[in-house]
Residue, then its C-alpha position, 0 to 999 in steps of 0.5 A: x979615817x974610816x972609823x971617824x967617817x962612820x962616827x960622823x955619818x952616825x952623828x949626822x943621822x942622829x941629828x937628822x933624826x932628832x930634828x925630824x922628831x923634835x923640831x919646834x914649828x914657828x908660830x904665825x905672826x897673825x896668831x902672835x899679834x892676836x895674843x900679844x898685841x893690843x889697842x896700843x900696838x902699831x906698826x911702822x915701816x923702817x928700813x924694810x922692817x915692819x916695826x911693832x911699837x907702842x906709843x902711850x901717854x903725853x909729855x916728855x917722850x921716853x924711849x924704852x929699848x929691850x934686850x936680847x930675846x925679849x920684847x917691848x912687853x918687858x917694860x909693861x909695868x914701867x909703861x903703865x906707870x910712866x905714861x901718867x906723866x910722860x909719852x912712853x914709846x917702846x918697840x920690838x927691836x929687829x930680830x925679836x918680838x913681833x917685829x921679827x928678823x932684819x932682811x939683811x940680818x944686820x944686828x950690829x950696834x951701829x945698825x940698831x942705833x941707825x934704825x932708832x934714829x930713823x924711827x925717832x924721826x918718823x914719829x916726830x921726836x926732836x928730844x927725848x929720854x932714853x932707857x935700855x936694858x942689856x943689849x937695849x942698854x948698849x944700843x941706848x948709850x951708843x945712840x946717845x953718844x951719836x945723838x948728844x943734842x937729841x937725848x936729854x937723859x939716859x937710863x942704863x939698866x944692866x947694860x951691855x957693852x964692856x967686855x965680860x970674862x964669860x958669856x951665858x950658855x945660850x950665847x956659847x951655843x949660838x956661836x958653836x957649829x951644829x948646836x947653833x943650827x939646832x937652836x933654830x929648829x928645836x926650842x923646848x919650853x924648858x930651855x926658855x924657862x932655864x934662861x929666865x931662871x938665869x936672868x931673874x934672881x927670885x925664881x918665884x917671880x917667874x910665872x907660867x904666863x911669863x915663860x909662855x910669852x918669851x917662848x912664843x915670841x922666840x917662835x915667831x918666824x925668823x926670830x930663832x935664826x935672828x938670835x943666832x945671827x946676833x950671837x955670831x956678830x963680831x964683837x966690836x968695842x965701842x966703849x971709847x964712846x961712853x966717856x963722851x956722854x955728857x947727859x945726866x945718866x942713871x945706872x941701875x943694876x941688879x946685884x945678882x946679875x949673872x949675865x953682865x957682872x955688877x962690876x960693869x956698873x961701876x965702870x959705867x959710873x966711872x966713865x960717864x961724867x954726869x952719872x949716878x949708880x943704884x945697885x938693887x940688892x934683890x934683882x938679877x939681869x932684868x930688874x925693871x921686870x923682876x922688881x918694877x916698883x923698886x926700879x920705878x921709884x929710882x927712875x921717877x926720882x931721877x927724871x924729876x931731879x931737874 
């Protein structure tokens, strides 16, 4: 018992020393807005949060929802192209990007969906298309199931929701005591680069600028704690709702997705009656960012197929 206590004290002292010597400071929100905001950046108060969003173009609205640890910037190429024919709206969902943490740390899918409902109402939309990647895809299909008269078309890009056999290392760390505390304090840039190599199929497409953006957004005050809180959420299975979705749905999936297996793409196709599936042979988990031209060709075809 005495030996175990000595080991525990020694480990605690080591962790304290490591944190004090290596802790990564937050980046002030003002600095991030200056770096990653632009003339289209707007902020709107929703449910106690100052939501960062962009609203560009004109036409039928299409809402783009990003995934875990990402930001609205992941849709830059889509927005640039689609805004020529559509009103393109994208936001930093709570816990990520410039929006930052939820005041009550509620990162459940129903909470995200409810926030989207309020946001959509506040900006005056009575019908729209919705697209989402990863966590954003989960939010998108849940939101669609809850608002069948509002959403006219749905695009799922490597969407989460179905149970998976294994989870990424960062999620395991987020659910492990001590390690998850370290995640909120020590964030090497190399750690962010490693995660990007997991979600991209072609590492050559990962630029220093891309790594910097993900890294600096992670250091927005409160975002690291929010990420851990999100990972600690109880996993609730809402997939019985998927079969209730009747709107035309495009399912886009990277063949080499290491985070959400391509087998889940076929599950979505099987469960959503009015759906079609496109597998992208040279993409990973974020094909809209890794191969925007290829994904846009499929999306435009789908949206023009009235």
